[in-house]
C-alpha positions as a Markdown table, in Angstrom:
| # | Residue | x | y | z |
|---|---|---|---|---|
| 1 | Met | 57.9 | 169.2 | 67.6 |
| 2 | Asn | 60.6 | 171.3 | 69.2 |
| 3 | Lys | 64.4 | 171.4 | 68.9 |
| 4 | Asp | 64.9 | 169.4 | 72.1 |
| 5 | Phe | 62.7 | 166.6 | 70.7 |
| 6 | Tyr | 64.9 | 166.3 | 67.6 |
| 7 | Lys | 68.1 | 166.6 | 69.7 |
| 8 | Thr | 67.0 | 163.6 | 71.9 |
| 9 | Phe | 65.7 | 161.7 | 68.9 |
| 10 | Phe | 69.1 | 161.9 | 67.0 |
| 11 | Ser | 71.5 | 161.7 | 70.0 |
| 12 | Ala | 69.7 | 158.6 | 71.3 |
| 13 | Gly | 68.5 | 156.9 | 68.1 |
| 14 | Ile | 71.7 | 157.1 | 66.1 |
| 15 | Pro | 74.0 | 155.4 | 68.6 |
| 16 | Phe | 71.4 | 152.9 | 69.5 |
| 17 | Gly | 70.8 | 152.1 | 65.8 |
| 18 | Ile | 74.5 | 151.7 | 65.1 |
| 19 | Ile | 75.0 | 149.3 | 68.1 |
| 20 | Met | 71.9 | 147.3 | 67.1 |
| 21 | Gly | 73.0 | 147.3 | 63.4 |
| 22 | Leu | 76.4 | 145.9 | 64.4 |
| 23 | Phe | 74.8 | 143.3 | 66.7 |
| 24 | Phe | 72.4 | 142.1 | 64.1 |
| 25 | Gly | 74.9 | 142.4 | 61.3 |
| 26 | Ile | 77.3 | 140.1 | 63.1 |
| 27 | Ser | 74.7 | 137.6 | 64.2 |
| 28 | Lys | 72.5 | 137.5 | 61.1 |
| 29 | Ser | 73.6 | 139.2 | 57.9 |
| 30 | Ile | 75.0 | 142.6 | 56.9 |
| 31 | Tyr | 71.8 | 143.7 | 55.1 |
| 32 | Gly | 69.6 | 142.4 | 58.0 |
| 33 | Gly | 71.9 | 144.3 | 60.4 |
| 34 | Ile | 71.6 | 147.6 | 58.4 |
| 35 | Ala | 67.8 | 147.3 | 58.2 |
| 36 | Ser | 67.5 | 146.3 | 61.9 |
| 37 | Gly | 69.8 | 149.1 | 63.0 |
| 38 | Val | 67.9 | 151.7 | 61.1 |
| 39 | Ile | 64.5 | 150.5 | 62.3 |
| 40 | Ser | 65.6 | 150.0 | 65.9 |
| 41 | Gly | 67.4 | 153.4 | 66.0 |
| 42 | Leu | 64.3 | 155.2 | 64.6 |
| 43 | Leu | 61.9 | 153.4 | 67.1 |
| 44 | Phe | 64.2 | 153.9 | 70.1 |
| 45 | Gly | 64.8 | 157.6 | 69.3 |
| 46 | Leu | 61.1 | 158.2 | 68.8 |
| 47 | Ile | 60.0 | 156.4 | 72.0 |
| 48 | Leu | 62.7 | 158.1 | 74.1 |
| 49 | Ser | 62.0 | 161.6 | 72.7 |
| 50 | Ala | 58.3 | 161.1 | 73.3 |
| 51 | Phe | 59.0 | 160.0 | 76.9 |
| 52 | Val | 61.2 | 163.0 | 77.5 |
| 53 | Glu | 58.5 | 165.4 | 76.2 |
| 54 | Ile | 55.8 | 163.8 | 78.3 |
| 55 | Gln | 58.0 | 164.0 | 81.4 |
| 56 | Lys | 58.9 | 167.6 | 80.7 |
| 57 | Lys | 55.2 | 168.6 | 80.5 |
| 58 | Lys | 54.4 | 166.6 | 83.6 |
| 59 | Phe | 57.2 | 168.2 | 85.7 |
| 60 | Lys | 56.4 | 171.7 | 84.5 |
| 61 | Lys | 52.8 | 171.2 | 85.5 |
| 62 | Ile | 53.6 | 170.1 | 89.0 |
| 63 | Ser | 56.6 | 172.5 | 89.6 |
| 64 | Ser | 54.5 | 174.7 | 91.9 |
| 65 | Glu | 53.5 | 171.7 | 94.0 |
| 66 | Val | 57.1 | 170.4 | 94.2 |
| 67 | Thr | 58.6 | 173.8 | 95.1 |
| 68 | Asn | 55.8 | 174.8 | 97.5 |
| 69 | Gly | 55.0 | 177.7 | 95.2 |
| 70 | Lys | 58.5 | 179.1 | 95.2 |
| 71 | Lys | 59.7 | 180.8 | 92.0 |
| 72 | Val | 61.8 | 178.4 | 89.9 |
| 73 | Ile | 65.0 | 179.9 | 88.7 |
| 74 | Met | 66.1 | 176.9 | 86.6 |
| 75 | Asp | 64.8 | 173.4 | 86.0 |
| 76 | Gly | 65.4 | 170.5 | 83.8 |
| 77 | Gly | 65.6 | 166.7 | 83.4 |
| 78 | Ala | 68.2 | 165.1 | 85.5 |
| 79 | Asn | 69.5 | 161.8 | 86.9 |
| 80 | His | 70.3 | 161.7 | 90.6 |
| 81 | Phe | 72.8 | 159.0 | 91.6 |
| 82 | Lys | 71.5 | 156.8 | 94.5 |
| 83 | Gly | 74.2 | 154.2 | 94.9 |
| 84 | Ala | 74.8 | 152.7 | 91.5 |
| 85 | Glu | 71.4 | 153.7 | 90.1 |
| 86 | Gly | 71.0 | 156.9 | 88.1 |
| 87 | Val | 67.4 | 157.8 | 89.1 |
| 88 | Gly | 65.6 | 159.8 | 86.4 |
| 89 | Gly | 63.5 | 162.8 | 87.2 |
| 90 | Trp | 63.5 | 166.6 | 87.3 |
| 91 | Leu | 65.8 | 169.1 | 89.1 |
| 92 | Tyr | 64.4 | 172.4 | 90.3 |
| 93 | Leu | 66.5 | 175.4 | 91.6 |
| 94 | Thr | 64.7 | 178.0 | 93.7 |
| 95 | Ser | 66.3 | 180.9 | 95.6 |
| 96 | Gln | 66.3 | 178.7 | 98.7 |
| 97 | Glu | 66.8 | 175.1 | 97.7 |
| 98 | Leu | 67.7 | 172.6 | 95.0 |
| 99 | Ile | 65.0 | 169.9 | 94.6 |
| 100 | Phe | 65.1 | 166.7 | 92.8 |
| 101 | Lys | 61.9 | 164.7 | 92.1 |
| 102 | Ser | 62.1 | 161.3 | 90.5 |
| 103 | His | 59.6 | 160.1 | 87.9 |
| 104 | Ala | 57.5 | 157.0 | 88.3 |
| 105 | Phe | 59.6 | 154.7 | 86.1 |
| 106 | Asn | 62.4 | 154.1 | 88.7 |
| 107 | Val | 63.3 | 151.5 | 91.2 |
| 108 | Gln | 64.3 | 154.1 | 93.8 |
| 109 | Lys | 61.5 | 156.7 | 93.7 |
| 110 | His | 62.4 | 159.7 | 95.9 |
| 111 | Glu | 62.5 | 163.4 | 96.3 |
| 112 | Thr | 65.6 | 165.2 | 97.6 |
| 113 | Met | 65.7 | 168.8 | 98.9 |
| 114 | Ile | 69.0 | 170.5 | 99.5 |
| 115 | Pro | 68.8 | 173.9 | 101.2 |
| 116 | Leu | 71.2 | 176.2 | 99.4 |
| 117 | Glu | 72.8 | 177.5 | 102.7 |
| 118 | Gln | 74.1 | 173.9 | 103.2 |
| 119 | Ile | 75.9 | 173.8 | 99.9 |
| 120 | Ile | 79.6 | 174.1 | 100.2 |
| 121 | Glu | 80.7 | 173.5 | 96.7 |
| 122 | Val | 79.2 | 173.1 | 93.2 |
| 123 | Lys | 81.3 | 171.8 | 90.3 |
| 124 | Thr | 81.2 | 170.0 | 87.0 |
| 125 | Val | 82.3 | 166.3 | 86.8 |
| 126 | Ser | 82.4 | 163.7 | 84.1 |
| 127 | Thr | 80.1 | 160.7 | 84.5 |
| 128 | Leu | 82.1 | 157.5 | 84.5 |
| 129 | Gly | 85.1 | 159.7 | 84.2 |
| 130 | Leu | 84.3 | 160.2 | 80.5 |
| 131 | Ile | 81.0 | 161.9 | 79.7 |
| 132 | Pro | 81.0 | 165.7 | 80.5 |
| 133 | Asn | 77.5 | 165.9 | 81.9 |
| 134 | Gly | 77.8 | 165.6 | 85.7 |
| 135 | Leu | 77.1 | 168.1 | 88.5 |
| 136 | Gln | 78.6 | 167.5 | 91.9 |
| 137 | Ile | 77.1 | 169.2 | 95.0 |
| 138 | Val | 79.1 | 169.0 | 98.3 |
| 139 | Ile | 76.9 | 169.6 | 101.3 |
| 140 | Ser | 77.9 | 170.5 | 104.8 |
| 141 | Gly | 79.0 | 167.3 | 106.6 |
| 142 | Gly | 80.9 | 166.2 | 103.6 |
| 143 | Ile | 77.9 | 164.7 | 101.8 |
| 144 | Ile | 78.2 | 164.5 | 98.1 |
| 145 | Glu | 75.3 | 164.5 | 95.7 |
| 146 | Lys | 75.8 | 163.8 | 92.0 |
| 147 | Phe | 73.4 | 164.6 | 89.1 |
| 148 | Val | 73.5 | 164.2 | 85.4 |
| 149 | Val | 72.1 | 167.3 | 83.7 |
| 150 | Thr | 72.0 | 169.1 | 80.4 |
| 151 | Asn | 73.8 | 172.5 | 80.4 |
| 152 | Arg | 75.8 | 171.7 | 83.5 |
| 153 | Lys | 77.9 | 174.9 | 83.3 |
| 154 | Thr | 74.7 | 177.0 | 83.4 |
| 155 | Trp | 73.6 | 174.9 | 86.5 |
| 156 | Val | 76.9 | 175.6 | 88.2 |
| 157 | Lys | 76.7 | 179.4 | 87.5 |
| 158 | Lys | 73.0 | 179.7 | 88.6 |
| 159 | Leu | 73.6 | 177.6 | 91.7 |
| 160 | Asn | 76.7 | 179.7 | 92.6 |
| 161 | Asp | 74.8 | 182.9 | 92.0 |
| 162 | Glu | 72.1 | 181.9 | 94.4 |
| 163 | Ile | 74.5 | 180.5 | 97.0 |
| 164 | Ser | 76.5 | 183.7 | 97.1 |
| 165 | Ser | 73.4 | 185.5 | 98.4 |
| 166 | Phe | 73.7 | 183.6 | 101.7 |
């Protein structure tokens, strides 16, 4: 198991376990709440971490197909906002385009391709105005695309480096 697996396990499992522990502690008993919180946090963290690892392997495997054989400069798990839904999937950066491909466990399955020459601005934003994990892409015509990514500052730098070559 790698570092990312443990990072996902703890960053998802601990908050989930605390919330569930408080919920069960209030509705049942303090000891039942603690036990339920620990068990639900461990299970949720394990299931989510396994899901992330499976998706990572899947999207790495199909990257050549998604990018039409273009060299991938950067890629990673992402959520693409389509209306109110944060559609989960994978984001790829090539020297010509930014491509998002959703995974199968979404209501709005889609693939979005943004040619780099159409990108006017790339900046970091906070999701819900609080969480510092957002990436905002402004495209010619005033279209705004928003993503949730890990290492958003690296995404901004890599995108701006590629855009500057146009």
